C-alpha positions in Angstrom: 9.9 -4.9 -23.3 7.3 -5.2 -20.1 7.8 -7.0 -16.9 4.7 -8.3 -14.7 5.9 -8.1 -10.9 3.8 -10.4 -8.7 4.0 -10.5 -4.8 2.2 -13.0 -2.5 2.5 -11.1 0.5 1.5 -12.5 4.1 -1.1 -9.8 4.4 -1.4 -8.2 0.9 -1.1 -9.5 -2.7 0.3 -6.9 -5.4 0.6 -7.0 -8.9 2.6 -4.3 -11.1 3.1 -3.9 -14.6 6.0 -2.0 -15.4 7.6 -1.0 -19.1 11.6 -1.3 -19.6 11.9 2.4 -18.1 10.2 1.0 -14.5 7.0 3.3 -15.8 3.9 2.1 -14.0 1.6 0.8 -16.4 -1.0 -1.0 -14.2 -1.0 -1.7 -10.4 -3.3 -3.5 -8.1 -3.2 -5.1 -4.4 -5.7 -7.2 -2.7 -6.1 -8.6 1.3 -4.5 -12.3 1.8 -7.2 -14.2 3.1 -6.3 -16.4 6.6 -8.1 -19.7 7.3 -8.4 -21.6 10.4 -9.7 -25.2 10.7 -9.2 -26.5 13.9 -5.9 -25.7 15.4 -4.3 -25.3 11.8 -3.8 -21.6 10.4 -3.2 -21.6 6.6 -3.8 -19.7 3.2 -5.4 -21.5 0.4 -2.9 -21.3 -2.4 -5.6 -21.5 -5.1 -7.1 -18.1 -3.6 -3.6 -16.8 -4.4 -3.7 -18.2 -7.7 -7.4 -17.3 -8.8 -6.8 -13.9 -7.9 -3.5 -13.4 -9.9 -5.2 -15.0 -12.8 -8.0 -12.5 -12.4 -5.4 -9.7 -12.7 -3.7 -10.8 -15.6 -7.0 -11.7 -17.4 -7.9 -7.9 -16.7 -4.8 -6.5 -17.7 -4.9 -8.6 -21.1 -8.3 -7.0 -21.8 -7.6 -3.2 -21.1 -4.3 -3.3 -21.5 -3.7 -5.4 -24.6 -0.8 -3.6 -26.4 1.3 -3.5 -23.1 0.2 -7.2 -22.4 1.4 -8.8 -25.3 5.0 -7.1 -24.5 5.3 -9.0 -21.2 8.7 -10.5 -21.4 9.0 -11.8 -17.8 6.8 -12.6 -14.8 8.8 -12.3 -11.6 7.3 -13.6 -8.2 8.3 -12.4 -4.7 6.5 -13.2 -1.4 6.6 -15.3 1.5 9.4 -17.8 1.7 9.5 -19.8 5.2 6.1 -22.0 4.5 5.4 -25.1 2.7 2.7 -26.5 0.9 1.7 -30.1 -0.6 0.1 -31.0 -4.0 -0.9 -34.6 -5.7 0.5 -35.7 -9.2 -2.4 -33.7 -10.8 -1.3 -30.8 -9.2 -4.4 -30.2 -6.6 -3.6 -29.0 -3.1 -3.1 -31.8 -0.6 -1.6 -29.5 2.4 -2.1 -25.9 2.4 0.6 -22.9 2.5 1.5 -23.1 6.2 1.0 -19.6 7.6 3.8 -17.5 9.4 2.4 -17.4 12.7 1.4 -20.7 13.1 4.0 -21.9 15.4 2.8 -25.5 15.8 5.9 -26.8 14.1 8.6 -25.2 16.0 9.3 -28.3 18.4 10.4 -30.3 14.9 13.0 -27.7 13.6 14.3 -27.6 17.3 14.6 -31.2 16.8 16.4 -30.6 13.6 19.0 -28.1 15.0 19.8 -30.3 17.9 20.7 -33.2 15.6 22.1 -31.4 12.5 22.3 -27.3 13.4 25.7 -27.4 12.9 26.0 -29.0 9.7 22.8 -27.1 8.5 24.3 -23.8 9.3 27.4 -24.4 7.7 25.8 -25.1 4.6 22.4 -23.4 4.2 23.1 -20.4 6.7 19.7 -20.4 8.1 17.1 -22.4 10.2 15.9 -25.5 8.9 12.2 -24.1 8.8 10.8 -25.6 5.7 12.2 -28.8 6.7 10.8 -28.7 10.1 7.3 -28.2 8.5 7.7 -30.8 6.3 8.3 -32.9 9.5 5.6 -31.7 11.2 3.3 -32.7 8.4 4.4 -35.8 8.2 4.4 -36.7 11.9 0.7 -34.9 12.6 -1.1 -35.2 9.2 0.3 -39.0 7.9 -2.6 -39.6 5.7 -2.5 -36.3 4.1 1.4 -36.9 3.7 1.1 -40.2 2.2 -1.1 -38.3 -0.8 1.8 -35.6 -1.5 3.8 -36.0 -4.6 5.7 -32.7 -4.2 6.5 -29.6 -1.7 6.3 -26.4 -3.0 6.5 -22.9 -2.0 3.6 -20.3 -2.8 5.9 -18.7 -5.4 6.6 -22.0 -7.1 2.6 -23.0 -7.0 1.5 -20.1 -8.5 4.1 -19.7 -11.4 3.6 -23.5 -12.2 0.1 -23.0 -12.4 0.5 -20.0 -14.4 3.0 -21.6 -16.7 0.9 -25.1 -17.0 4.1 -26.8 -15.4 3.9 -30.5 -15.1 4.3 -31.8 -11.4 7.6 -33.1 -12.3 8.7 -29.8 -13.7 7.5 -28.0 -10.8 9.8 -26.2 -8.3 11.1 -24.6 -5.3 13.6 -21.3 -6.9 16.8 -21.0 -5.2 16.2 -17.6 -3.2 14.5 -19.9 -0.6 16.9 -22.2 -0.5 18.3 -20.9 2.9 15.1 -21.2 4.8 14.8 -25.0 3.6 17.6 -26.5 5.9 18.7 -28.8 2.8 20.4 -26.5 0.5 23.7 -25.4 -0.5 23.9 -21.6 -0.2 27.7 -21.2 -1.6 26.3 -23.6 -5.1 22.8 -22.5 -4.8 21.6 -26.1 -4.9 19.8 -29.0 -3.0 22.5 -30.3 -0.6 23.3 -33.8 -1.9 25.2 -34.3 1.5 22.1 -34.0 3.8 20.1 -35.9 0.8 22.8 -38.6 1.7 21.6 -38.8 5.0 18.2 -40.0 4.4 19.2 -42.5 1.5 22.1 -43.7 4.0 18.8 -44.4 6.2 16.7 -46.6 3.5 20.1 -48.4 2.6 21.0 -49.3 6.2 17.0 -50.8 6.6 17.7 -52.6 3.4 20.7 -54.4 4.9 18.9 -55.1 7.9 16.0 -56.9 6.0 18.6 -59.1 3.8 20.6 -59.8 7.1 17.1 -61.2 8.7 15.8 -62.4 5.6 19.3 -64.6 5.2 18.7 -65.9 9.1 15.4 -66.8 8.3 16.1 -68.9 5.6 19.3 -70.5 7.3 16.7 -71.5 10.5 14.1 -73.1 8.2 16.8 -74.3 6.0 15.4 -72.6 2.7 17.7 -71.5 0.3 17.6 -67.7 -0.3 18.3 -67.9 -3.8 15.4 -69.5 -4.7 13.5 -66.2 -3.9 12.8 -64.2 -7.0 10.1 -61.8 -6.3 8.9 -59.9 -3.3 5.2 -58.5 -3.5 5.1 -55.2 -1.5 1.9 -53.7 -0.2 0.7 -51.1 2.4 2.3 -47.3 3.1 6.0 -48.1 3.0 5.5 -49.6 -0.7 4.7 -46.2 -1.9 8.4 -45.2 -1.4 9.9 -45.8 -5.5 13.3 -44.8 -4.1 13.4 -46.9 -1.2 11.8 -49.8 -3.3 14.7 -49.4 -5.7 17.6 -49.5 -3.0 15.7 -52.6 -1.5 15.5 -54.6 -4.5 19.2 -54.2 -5.7 20.4 -54.9 -2.0 18.6 -58.3 -1.9 18.9 -58.9 -5.5 15.2 -60.0 -5.5 12.6 -58.4 -8.1 10.3 -56.0 -6.3 6.6 -55.9 -7.2 4.6 -53.3 -6.0 1.0 -53.8 -5.8 -1.8 -51.8 -6.7 -3.2 -49.5 -4.2 -5.9 -52.3 -2.7 -6.8 -52.8 1.2 -4.5 -56.0 1.0 -5.2 -56.5 4.8 -8.4 -56.8 4.3 -8.4 -59.2 1.3 -5.9 -61.3 3.0 -8.5 -62.0 5.7 -11.1 -62.2 2.8 -9.0 -64.9 1.0 -8.5 -67.2 4.4 -12.3 -66.9 5.1 -13.4 -67.9 1.6 -10.5 -70.5 0.4 -9.2 -71.8 3.6 -6.3 -74.5 2.8 -6.7 -73.7 -0.8 -5.7 -70.4 -0.4 -3.0 -70.5 -3.2 -5.6 -71.2 -5.9 -7.6 -68.5 -4.3 -4.8 -66.1 -4.8 -4.5 -67.2 -8.5 -8.3 -67.2 -8.9 -7.9 -63.1 -7.6 -4.9 -62.2 -9.7 -6.7 -63.5 -13.0 -9.8 -61.7 -12.4 -7.7 -58.8 -11.9 -9.0 -58.2 -8.4 -4.9 -58.2 -7.3 -2.7 -56.6 -9.7 0.6 -54.8 -9.4 1.4 -51.5 -10.0 4.4 -51.6 -11.1 8.1 -54.1 -10.9 11.6 -53.1 -10.2 14.3 -55.7 -11.1 17.8 -55.3 -9.5 20.4 -53.7 -12.2 23.9 -55.7 -11.9 25.9 -52.4 -11.2 23.8 -51.4 -8.4 24.0 -54.9 -6.9 27.7 -54.9 -6.6 28.2 -51.5 -5.0 25.4 -52.6 -2.4 26.8 -56.4 -1.8 30.2 -54.8 -0.8 28.3 -52.4 1.4 26.7 -55.4 2.8 29.9 -57.0 3.6 30.9 -54.0 5.5 27.4 -54.3 7.5 27.8 -57.9 8.1 31.5 -57.2 9.7 29.8 -54.3 12.0 26.9 -56.8 13.2 29.6 -59.4 14.0 31.8 -57.0 15.8 28.4 -55.9 17.7 27.6 -59.3 18.5 31.3 -59.9 20.2 30.8 -56.3 22.2 27.5 -58.0 23.5 28.7 -61.3 24.4 31.5 -60.2 26.5 29.2 -57.9 28.5 
C-alpha cells in the first residue's frame, strides 16, 4: 500500500510517494508561478493541476509497480484563498494569492457586523467569505459566471478524480478560514446560511406586499396572476427564485439568457401597439424561450404565508410608528 502526498504551497509544489513504512520512493518539487494582471496578484489553478498531472504520469511510467499500489492521494497546501469555476470546471476566477491584500476591507466589514458570531462558530477570521464578497463587488461579471467556489486543493483533487461540479468540495481542514463554518461539528454553519436565506425571504415578502398594493390601487385581482417571467442578473439565483415563487404563490418562469432589455425595445419599435402579437410571434419562433419554471408547493406556501402574516404586522406597526412621529 503506497501513499501519494502532494503539497500545493505558496512558493513550492512538492510531491512525494511513500510506502506504508514511510520509505520515500519518489520526490519532486517545483516553483509555484505567480501572475500579476492589472492590480490583481494571483496563481493559475491549472498550472498546479498540469504540473501534478505530469508528475503522476512520470511515476506511472518509471515506477509502475509502485504506482499500482497507490491507495490514497493526500493533499495539503494553501488554505486562505478562493477560486471560482463554472459548470464545466473551467476557472473563471483564479486562486487569490496570499500577499494580495485588496480584499481585507471586506473581511473587516464582516468582522464588524458578524465577528462575534463567526468567532464563536468558526474560531478564525472570515478570510474566504471576505474574498468572495470582494470578488462579487469588484468583479461582478466574473462572479455571475461562477458556479462554485473551491480552494486550490479541492480544485486539483476534483480534476484528478474527474469529479462533477456538484461533487467538488472544500475539505473540512479549511473550515476555520471560511467564516461560514461550524468547527465543533466540522460542517458548514446553517445559522450563518440562515442569514442569507432570511435576506432572500424578506425581499420576497416586500415584493408580495408591493404587488398586492399595486393590484389594490389598480383594482386588479392578484389571484388572477398565474405566472411571472423573470430576466436579468437577479433571475440567475435558483434559490431566490424558489423562495419567491412560494411566497408569491405564482409560477416563476426563468427566461433564457437573452438580451431581453434590447428585445423589449425591438418589440416596441417593430410592433408598436401590436406588441402582444409580436411577443407571441417571437415565442413561437424560439427567439424568446424559457430556461426553466418553478411551481409553488403546498408545504412551502403554507410556511411562507404564516411568516408573511407576521411581516404584515411588522409593516403595520412601522406605519403607526412613523405616523405618530
